[in-house]
DORO-805674 format. One record per residue (C-alpha): residue number from 1; residue in three letters; z, y, x. Coordinates in Angstrom, 2 decimals. Example, Ala and Ser with C-alpha at 12.3 -4.5 7.8 and 13.67 -1.06 7.14 Angstrom:
% DORO-805674
NODE baro kegu      pz      py      px
NODE    1  ALA    7.80   -4.50   12.30
NODE    2  SER    7.14   -1.06   13.67
END
This chain:
% DORO-805674
NODE baro kegu      pz      py      px
NODE    1  UNK    0.02    0.08    0.07
NODE    2  UNK   -0.66    3.43    1.34
NODE    3  UNK    1.59    5.60   -1.10
NODE    4  UNK    4.13    7.88    0.49
NODE    5  UNK    7.03    6.68   -1.73
NODE    6  UNK    9.72    4.82    0.36
NODE    7  UNK    9.85    1.23    0.19
NODE    8  UNK   12.75   -0.87   -1.48
NODE    9  UNK   13.81   -4.34   -0.44
NODE   10  UNK   13.24   -6.55   -3.46
NODE   11  UNK   16.20   -8.84   -2.68
NODE   12  UNK   18.51   -8.95   -5.58
NODE   13  UNK   15.94   -7.61   -8.12
NODE   14  UNK   15.69   -9.27  -11.39
NODE   15  UNK   12.39  -11.13  -11.82
NODE   16  UNK   10.47   -9.81  -15.00
NODE   17  UNK    8.95  -12.39  -17.29
NODE   18  UNK    5.43  -11.26  -18.25
NODE   19  UNK    3.90  -13.24  -21.05
NODE   20  UNK    0.01  -12.84  -22.19
NODE   21  UNK   -0.87  -12.95  -25.68
NODE   22  UNK   -4.58  -12.42  -25.53
NODE   23  UNK   -5.25  -15.90  -26.93
NODE   24  UNK   -3.12  -15.25  -29.90
NODE   25  UNK   -4.39  -12.03  -31.26
NODE   26  UNK   -7.74  -10.24  -31.80
NODE   27  UNK  -10.88  -11.85  -30.60
NODE   28  UNK   -8.97  -14.13  -28.13
NODE   29  UNK   -7.71  -15.95  -31.33
NODE   30  UNK  -11.21  -16.77  -32.48
NODE   31  UNK  -13.03  -17.59  -29.47
NODE   32  UNK  -14.31  -21.22  -28.99
NODE   33  UNK  -11.81  -23.59  -27.55
NODE   34  UNK  -13.66  -23.77  -24.04
NODE   35  UNK  -13.66  -20.15  -23.41
NODE   36  UNK   -9.99  -19.72  -24.51
NODE   37  UNK   -8.96  -22.59  -22.11
NODE   38  UNK  -10.86  -20.79  -19.17
NODE   39  UNK   -8.80  -17.76  -19.80
NODE   40  UNK   -5.53  -19.77  -19.92
NODE   41  UNK   -6.46  -21.32  -16.59
NODE   42  UNK   -7.23  -18.02  -15.12
NODE   43  UNK   -3.94  -16.63  -16.39
NODE   44  UNK   -2.16  -19.58  -14.60
NODE   45  UNK   -3.91  -18.87  -11.45
NODE   46  UNK   -2.94  -15.01  -11.60
NODE   47  UNK    0.74  -15.98  -11.92
NODE   48  UNK    1.70  -15.09  -15.37
NODE   49  UNK    4.85  -16.55  -16.66
NODE   50  UNK    3.81  -17.72  -20.06
NODE   51  UNK    0.78  -17.39  -22.39
NODE   52  UNK    0.79  -17.54  -26.25
NODE   53  UNK   -1.55  -20.26  -27.37
NODE   54  UNK   -1.33  -19.12  -31.14
NODE   55  UNK   -0.15  -21.00  -34.38
NODE   56  UNK   -0.95  -24.66  -33.94
NODE   57  UNK    1.07  -25.46  -37.13
NODE   58  UNK   -1.36  -23.34  -39.16
NODE   59  UNK   -4.62  -22.99  -37.02
NODE   60  UNK   -6.72  -26.01  -36.20
NODE   61  UNK   -8.22  -23.97  -33.32
NODE   62  UNK   -4.82  -23.20  -31.55
NODE   63  UNK   -3.85  -26.94  -31.94
NODE   64  UNK   -7.08  -27.67  -30.36
NODE   65  UNK   -6.41  -25.48  -27.31
NODE   66  UNK   -2.85  -26.78  -26.99
NODE   67  UNK   -4.57  -30.48  -26.74
NODE   68  UNK   -7.13  -29.17  -24.15
NODE   69  UNK   -4.49  -27.29  -22.00
NODE   70  UNK   -2.42  -30.49  -21.40
NODE   71  UNK   -2.16  -31.40  -17.64
NODE   72  UNK   -4.40  -28.58  -16.79
NODE   73  UNK   -1.97  -25.61  -16.15
NODE   74  UNK    0.26  -25.62  -12.90
NODE   75  UNK    2.88  -23.21  -13.62
NODE   76  UNK    2.76  -20.95  -16.75
NODE   77  UNK    4.58  -21.84  -19.99
NODE   78  UNK    2.58  -22.49  -23.10
NODE   79  UNK    4.19  -20.47  -25.98
NODE   80  UNK    3.17  -21.30  -29.46
NODE   81  UNK    4.06  -19.03  -32.51
NODE   82  UNK    5.16  -20.02  -35.88
NODE   83  UNK    5.99  -18.19  -39.33
NODE   84  UNK    9.48  -19.09  -40.65
NODE   85  UNK    7.66  -21.17  -43.66
NODE   86  UNK    5.59  -22.99  -40.98
NODE   87  UNK    8.59  -24.07  -38.76
NODE   88  UNK    9.30  -27.48  -40.35
NODE   89  UNK    5.27  -28.32  -39.91
NODE   90  UNK    5.53  -27.22  -36.26
NODE   91  UNK    8.90  -29.10  -35.60
NODE   92  UNK    7.03  -32.27  -36.82
NODE   93  UNK    4.21  -31.56  -34.48
NODE   94  UNK    6.44  -31.12  -31.54
NODE   95  UNK    8.45  -34.38  -32.61
NODE   96  UNK    5.38  -36.38  -32.73
NODE   97  UNK    4.52  -35.38  -29.32
NODE   98  UNK    0.51  -35.89  -28.80
NODE   99  UNK   -1.03  -32.68  -27.74
NODE  100  UNK    2.37  -31.42  -26.67
NODE  101  UNK    3.03  -34.13  -24.08
NODE  102  UNK    1.87  -34.58  -20.44
NODE  103  UNK    1.71  -30.88  -19.69
NODE  104  UNK    3.23  -27.62  -18.88
NODE  105  UNK    6.43  -26.80  -20.83
NODE  106  UNK    6.19  -25.44  -24.39
NODE  107  UNK    8.42  -22.80  -26.03
NODE  108  UNK    8.40  -21.54  -29.61
NODE  109  UNK    8.10  -17.87  -30.82
NODE  110  UNK    9.61  -17.77  -34.30
NODE  111  UNK    8.50  -14.77  -36.29
NODE  112  UNK   11.01  -13.77  -38.83
NODE  113  UNK    9.53  -10.51  -40.55
NODE  114  UNK    6.63  -11.80  -42.69
NODE  115  UNK    7.89  -14.65  -44.78
NODE  116  UNK    6.92  -13.91  -48.22
NODE  117  UNK   10.38  -15.46  -49.47
NODE  118  UNK   11.85  -12.23  -48.09
NODE  119  UNK   10.17  -10.28  -50.79
NODE  120  UNK   11.52  -12.56  -53.56
NODE  121  UNK   15.11  -11.92  -52.19
NODE  122  UNK   15.62  -14.99  -50.01
NODE  123  UNK   18.54  -14.41  -47.28
NODE  124  UNK   16.73  -13.60  -44.20
NODE  125  UNK   19.64  -14.89  -42.04
NODE  126  UNK   19.77  -18.36  -43.81
NODE  127  UNK   15.99  -18.72  -43.36
NODE  128  UNK   16.02  -17.88  -39.83
NODE  129  UNK   19.13  -20.01  -39.14
NODE  130  UNK   17.31  -23.10  -40.67
NODE  131  UNK   14.02  -22.74  -38.85
NODE  132  UNK   15.93  -22.44  -35.52
NODE  133  UNK   17.93  -25.53  -36.16
NODE  134  UNK   14.80  -27.51  -36.90
NODE  135  UNK   12.79  -26.32  -33.92
NODE  136  UNK   15.50  -25.80  -31.20
NODE  137  UNK   15.86  -29.74  -30.62
NODE  138  UNK   12.27  -29.76  -29.90
NODE  139  UNK   11.70  -26.77  -27.91
NODE  140  UNK   13.40  -23.59  -26.67
NODE  141  UNK   13.01  -21.08  -29.45
NODE  142  UNK   12.45  -17.27  -28.94
NODE  143  UNK   13.06  -15.15  -32.07
NODE  144  UNK   10.77  -12.39  -32.78
NODE  145  UNK   12.45   -9.27  -34.35
NODE  146  UNK   10.18   -6.66  -35.66
NODE  147  UNK   10.86   -3.14  -34.18
NODE  148  UNK   10.91   -1.59  -37.58
NODE  149  UNK   14.01   -3.69  -38.30
NODE  150  UNK   15.99   -1.18  -35.92
NODE  151  UNK   15.88    1.28  -38.86
NODE  152  UNK   18.16   -1.15  -40.41
NODE  153  UNK   20.70   -1.66  -37.51
NODE  154  UNK   23.17   -3.95  -39.53
NODE  155  UNK   20.68   -6.30  -40.45
NODE  156  UNK   19.21   -6.34  -37.09
NODE  157  UNK   22.55   -7.28  -35.77
NODE  158  UNK   23.33   -9.84  -38.24
NODE  159  UNK   19.95  -11.49  -37.51
NODE  160  UNK   20.58  -11.57  -33.78
NODE  161  UNK   23.97  -13.12  -34.14
NODE  162  UNK   22.56  -15.81  -36.38
NODE  163  UNK   19.82  -16.52  -34.01
NODE  164  UNK   22.31  -16.98  -31.19
NODE  165  UNK   24.48  -18.95  -33.02
NODE  166  UNK   21.80  -21.34  -34.27
NODE  167  UNK   20.89  -21.93  -30.63
NODE  168  UNK   17.93  -19.30  -29.95
NODE  169  UNK   16.63  -19.08  -26.21
NODE  170  UNK   15.95  -15.38  -26.34
NODE  171  UNK   14.72  -12.43  -28.35
NODE  172  UNK   11.40  -10.56  -28.37
NODE  173  UNK   11.49   -6.92  -29.80
NODE  174  UNK    8.02   -6.64  -31.34
NODE  175  UNK    6.67   -3.25  -31.93
NODE  176  UNK    3.81   -4.43  -34.03
NODE  177  UNK    2.77   -1.40  -35.41
NODE  178  UNK    2.98    0.59  -32.22
NODE  179  UNK    5.31    3.26  -33.97
NODE  180  UNK    8.03    3.64  -31.39
NODE  181  UNK    8.73    6.06  -28.78
NODE  182  UNK   10.32    5.18  -25.36
NODE  183  UNK   13.72    6.53  -26.16
NODE  184  UNK   13.93    4.55  -29.46
NODE  185  UNK   12.63    1.34  -27.41
NODE  186  UNK   15.56    1.93  -24.77
NODE  187  UNK   18.04    2.33  -27.40
NODE  188  UNK   17.22   -0.56  -29.39
NODE  189  UNK   17.16   -2.94  -26.28
NODE  190  UNK   20.32   -1.51  -25.13
NODE  191  UNK   21.62   -2.38  -28.65
NODE  192  UNK   20.29   -6.15  -28.37
NODE  193  UNK   21.67   -6.37  -24.71
NODE  194  UNK   24.94   -5.21  -25.91
NODE  195  UNK   25.12   -8.16  -28.47
NODE  196  UNK   23.56  -10.87  -26.10
NODE  197  UNK   25.15  -10.19  -22.63
NODE  198  UNK   23.30  -11.03  -19.49
NODE  199  UNK   22.92  -14.82  -20.37
NODE  200  UNK   20.30  -14.33  -23.14
NODE  201  UNK   16.69  -13.18  -22.10
NODE  202  UNK   15.24  -10.28  -24.25
NODE  203  UNK   11.53   -9.34  -23.98
NODE  204  UNK    9.83   -6.15  -25.45
NODE  205  UNK    6.40   -6.33  -26.96
NODE  206  UNK    4.96   -2.83  -27.73
NODE  207  UNK    1.64   -2.30  -29.23
NODE  208  UNK   -0.61    0.66  -28.12
NODE  209  UNK   -1.30    2.58  -31.29
NODE  210  UNK    0.26    5.95  -30.00
NODE  211  UNK   -0.92    5.27  -26.31
NODE  212  UNK    2.52    4.68  -25.44
NODE  213  UNK    2.84    0.97  -24.90
NODE  214  UNK    3.11    0.89  -21.01
NODE  215  UNK    5.76    3.58  -21.32
NODE  216  UNK    7.56    1.60  -23.92
NODE  217  UNK    7.56   -1.45  -21.96
NODE  218  UNK    8.78    0.50  -18.84
NODE  219  UNK   11.63    2.07  -20.90
NODE  220  UNK   12.58   -1.46  -22.40
NODE  221  UNK   12.82   -2.80  -18.87
NODE  222  UNK   14.82    0.30  -17.54
NODE  223  UNK   17.14   -0.36  -20.51
NODE  224  UNK   18.02   -3.92  -19.54
NODE  225  UNK   14.92   -6.00  -21.07
NODE  226  UNK   13.93   -9.05  -18.99
NODE  227  UNK   10.28   -8.95  -19.52
NODE  228  UNK    7.34   -7.91  -21.39
NODE  229  UNK    4.77   -9.54  -23.78
NODE  230  UNK    1.13   -7.96  -23.80
NODE  231  UNK   -2.35   -8.99  -22.70
NODE  232  UNK   -4.39   -8.42  -19.55
NODE  233  UNK   -6.45   -5.31  -20.51
NODE  234  UNK   -4.39   -4.59  -23.33
NODE  235  UNK   -6.54   -6.81  -25.49
NODE  236  UNK   -5.45   -7.08  -29.31
NODE  237  UNK   -6.17   -5.88  -32.78
NODE  238  UNK   -6.29   -2.06  -33.44
NODE  239  UNK   -5.44   -0.32  -30.22
NODE  240  UNK   -4.28   -3.40  -28.63
NODE  241  UNK   -1.06   -4.62  -26.84
NODE  242  UNK    0.60   -3.40  -23.74
NODE  243  UNK   -1.61   -3.99  -20.64
NODE  244  UNK    0.06   -6.42  -18.71
NODE  245  UNK   -1.72   -5.23  -15.39
NODE  246  UNK   -0.25   -1.67  -15.98
NODE  247  UNK    3.40   -3.21  -16.17
NODE  248  UNK    2.98   -5.41  -13.32
NODE  249  UNK    1.49   -2.52  -10.85
NODE  250  UNK    4.27   -0.13  -12.05
NODE  251  UNK    6.91   -2.68  -11.10
NODE  252  UNK    5.09   -3.18   -7.63
NODE  253  UNK    4.43    0.43   -7.09
NODE  254  UNK    7.81    2.04   -8.18
NODE  255  UNK   10.46   -0.50   -6.80
NODE  256  UNK   12.72    2.82   -6.47
NODE  257  UNK   12.82    3.14  -10.20
NODE  258  UNK   11.98   -0.11  -11.87
NODE  259  UNK   13.85   -2.38   -9.52
NODE  260  UNK   12.07   -5.70  -10.87
NODE  261  UNK    9.94   -8.09   -9.31
NODE  262  UNK    7.19  -10.70  -10.38
NODE  263  UNK    4.97  -13.44   -9.35
NODE  264  UNK    1.56  -11.97  -10.37
NODE  265  UNK   -0.85  -11.67   -7.65
NODE  266  UNK   -2.22   -8.07   -7.99
NODE  267  UNK   -5.39   -8.95   -5.90
NODE  268  UNK   -6.44  -11.45   -8.58
NODE  269  UNK   -6.11   -9.06  -11.58
NODE  270  UNK   -9.68   -7.74  -11.68
NODE  271  UNK  -11.18  -11.32  -11.35
NODE  272  UNK   -8.85  -12.59  -14.13
NODE  273  UNK   -9.96   -9.35  -16.21
NODE  274  UNK  -13.56  -10.22  -15.71
NODE  275  UNK  -13.04  -13.65  -17.00
NODE  276  UNK  -11.31  -12.54  -20.14
NODE  277  UNK  -14.06   -9.85  -20.62
NODE  278  UNK  -16.92  -12.38  -20.13
NODE  279  UNK  -15.49  -15.49  -22.05
NODE  280  UNK  -14.56  -12.97  -24.98
NODE  281  UNK  -17.61  -10.88  -24.70
NODE  282  UNK  -15.55   -7.64  -24.51
NODE  283  UNK  -15.76   -4.35  -22.65
NODE  284  UNK  -12.80   -3.36  -20.89
NODE  285  UNK  -14.21    0.22  -20.18
NODE  286  UNK  -15.35    1.77  -16.98
NODE  287  UNK  -12.15    3.92  -16.64
NODE  288  UNK   -9.82    1.24  -17.82
NODE  289  UNK   -6.76    1.63  -15.49
NODE  290  UNK   -6.71   -0.84  -12.56
NODE  291  UNK   -9.62   -3.12  -14.00
NODE  292  UNK  -12.65   -0.45  -14.90
NODE  293  UNK  -15.58   -0.42  -12.58
NODE  294  UNK  -14.95    3.35  -11.88
NODE  295  UNK  -11.11    3.36  -11.28
NODE  296  UNK  -11.55    3.29   -7.31
NODE  297  UNK  -14.73    5.70   -7.37
NODE  298  UNK  -15.21    9.58   -7.16
NODE  299  UNK  -18.16   11.53   -7.21
NODE  300  UNK  -16.40   14.96   -6.95
NODE  301  UNK  -16.83   16.86   -3.69
NODE  302  UNK  -13.03   18.18   -3.49
NODE  303  UNK  -11.85   14.68   -4.20
NODE  304  UNK  -13.92   13.11   -1.62
NODE  305  UNK  -13.09   15.57    1.01
NODE  306  UNK   -9.27   14.85    0.57
NODE  307  UNK   -9.95   11.06    0.35
NODE  308  UNK  -11.79   10.80    3.60
NODE  309  UNK   -9.22   12.85    5.49
NODE  310  UNK   -6.06   11.31    3.84
NODE  311  UNK   -6.38    8.75    1.08
NODE  312  UNK   -3.06    9.66   -0.68
NODE  313  UNK   -4.32   13.17   -1.69
NODE  314  UNK   -6.29   11.76   -4.57
NODE  315  UNK   -5.55    7.97   -4.43
NODE  316  UNK   -1.98    6.79   -5.21
NODE  317  UNK   -3.15    3.06   -5.58
NODE  318  UNK   -4.58    1.43   -2.50
NODE  319  UNK   -7.76   -0.46   -3.73
NODE  320  UNK   -7.11   -3.27   -1.17
NODE  321  UNK   -3.96   -4.25   -2.99
NODE  322  UNK   -6.30   -5.20   -6.04
NODE  323  UNK   -9.04   -6.81   -3.82
NODE  324  UNK  -11.24   -3.64   -4.49
NODE  325  UNK  -12.74   -1.07   -2.21
NODE  326  UNK  -12.86    2.74   -2.36
NODE  327  UNK  -16.26    3.86   -3.77
NODE  328  UNK  -16.90    7.43   -2.72
NODE  329  UNK  -20.14    8.26   -4.74
NODE  330  UNK  -23.07   10.62   -4.14
NODE  331  UNK  -23.88   12.69   -7.23
NODE  332  UNK  -24.56   16.17   -8.57
NODE  333  UNK  -20.93   17.25   -7.86
NODE  334  UNK  -20.56   15.48   -4.28
NODE  335  UNK  -19.99   17.59   -1.28
NODE  336  UNK  -21.13   17.61    2.31
NODE  337  UNK  -18.42   15.39    3.47
NODE  338  UNK  -19.42   12.45    1.79
NODE  339  UNK  -23.08   12.60    3.12
NODE  340  UNK  -21.65   13.19    6.65
NODE  341  UNK  -19.46    9.93    6.25
NODE  342  UNK  -22.29    7.99    5.08
NODE  343  UNK  -24.53    9.14    7.73
NODE  344  UNK  -22.10    8.54   10.53
NODE  345  UNK  -21.44    5.03    9.52
NODE  346  UNK  -25.12    4.55    9.82
NODE  347  UNK  -25.14    5.84   13.29
NODE  348  UNK  -26.50    9.28   12.70
NODE  349  UNK  -24.31   12.38   13.64
NODE  350  UNK  -25.60   15.58   12.46
NODE  351  UNK  -24.81   19.21   13.56
NODE  352  UNK  -23.86   21.56   10.76
NODE  353  UNK  -27.69   22.64   10.22
NODE  354  UNK  -28.85   19.19    9.91
NODE  355  UNK  -26.08   18.27    7.54
NODE  356  UNK  -26.98   21.32    5.49
NODE  357  UNK  -30.66   20.37    5.26
NODE  358  UNK  -29.72   16.96    3.97
NODE  359  UNK  -27.34   18.20    1.41
NODE  360  UNK  -29.73   20.67   -0.01
NODE  361  UNK  -32.41   18.10   -0.17
NODE  362  UNK  -30.09   15.65   -2.00
NODE  363  UNK  -28.93   18.49   -4.50
NODE  364  UNK  -32.63   19.43   -5.12
NODE  365  UNK  -33.50   15.76   -5.91
NODE  366  UNK  -34.32   14.52   -9.45
NODE  367  UNK  -31.83   11.75   -8.94
NODE  368  UNK  -29.10   12.20   -6.36
NODE  369  UNK  -27.43    8.93   -7.19
NODE  370  UNK  -30.21    7.06   -5.60
NODE  371  UNK  -28.91    8.20   -2.10
NODE  372  UNK  -25.77    5.91   -2.65
NODE  373  UNK  -28.23    3.49   -1.01
NODE  374  UNK  -27.88    4.24    2.45
NODE  375  UNK  -31.10    3.16    3.28
NODE  376  UNK  -32.43    5.99    0.96
NODE  377  UNK  -30.12    8.62    2.71
NODE  378  UNK  -31.31    7.51    5.98
NODE  379  UNK  -34.78    7.73    5.02
NODE  380  UNK  -34.35   11.29    3.76
NODE  381  UNK  -32.85   12.25    6.88
NODE  382  UNK  -35.84   11.01    8.66
NODE  383  UNK  -38.25   12.81    6.55
NODE  384  UNK  -36.32   16.02    7.03
NODE  385  UNK  -36.23   15.49   10.82
NODE  386  UNK  -40.14   14.73   10.85
NODE  387  UNK  -40.57   18.08    8.91
NODE  388  UNK  -41.47   16.49    5.60
NODE  389  UNK  -40.84   18.61    2.32
NODE  390  UNK  -38.51   16.93   -0.03
NODE  391  UNK  -40.26   17.83   -3.42
NODE  392  UNK  -38.11   18.10   -6.90
NODE  393  UNK  -36.67   20.41   -8.98
NODE  394  UNK  -33.78   22.42   -7.78
NODE  395  UNK  -30.62   21.19   -9.27
NODE  396  UNK  -27.15   23.13   -9.56
NODE  397  UNK  -25.89   22.99   -6.10
NODE  398  UNK  -22.04   22.01   -5.85
NODE  399  UNK  -19.83   24.12   -3.83
NODE  400  UNK  -17.88   20.88   -2.66
NODE  401  UNK  -16.84   20.29    0.77
END
């Protein structure tokens, strides 16, 4: 890393549990099994702690993925979801073995906020307790609490106490509508942590409807959450889930503040993102933080001048940490510095007058971007040196360095 922050030893840091839900939500839930399995294996290679498979008790496609994943994943935990009403079916499925045998471990995420019986006046505590008692002998159970329940703190507390008494392994605070602000997330995690104590893990799962998912995730971690549930690329319905790559990078780059660690290989993030995008036929966006084609590229002359002299001036993240390279691009707003650097790399050292001639010729060209090909730039220099005119309409000339 080439940032200027002091490094902090990771010894003694908590390890954040990072869970990917790209296969359980949005397009990832409807893709063919073969493509979904490729994504699951890519997540395993990346170092994700767990991945949500989906709802095998209710969706045959998710049961097929659970079957296909047997003995294929090396380290990640497979997590399966269920609504309260489907818990008996899932318990029977887990009890029969079959697709759940001979593979990486399975854990259950029990969703307790959408059961239609609740609208009919059923006791949520009784429903939750009965579902956990059925499932817990088969697999560890995580209880997903809708963040909106924080508006009724007494009910939230009663659900948490009941879940822990029935044998739940951990809790997930799911802001499924993306309505929460970071301060609210921190306060709710603090409340949950006060009930659970340090022994029961708590995970935060923010959606990005307000564009605050990463901020909410980091606020939750700072307040004592043990992990984050999101998706590589922030995939999911509507505005998507919290992008796991952003949380993982913030943890690594800000150990002075976050004081956590994880097992994700940052250099594999782009490869994993490309696998997901290709298998699901989605576009992550050229400016998508960390994963986009353009995130380590610049065509602005002032920025280029700073980067060439001292990268931290305009580049906090080191491209090498992510298996990327810095791309200093030639374009309408580029300055002389990038042309000098490109030609010097090609073994051509120009005096100021020669550099100015090349610069003016590039700016007058109808297509300055073509000179990103160093061979084109060298050919231009040779034509100028031979006294050939460079035709083309006069373009706006940048005042960059």
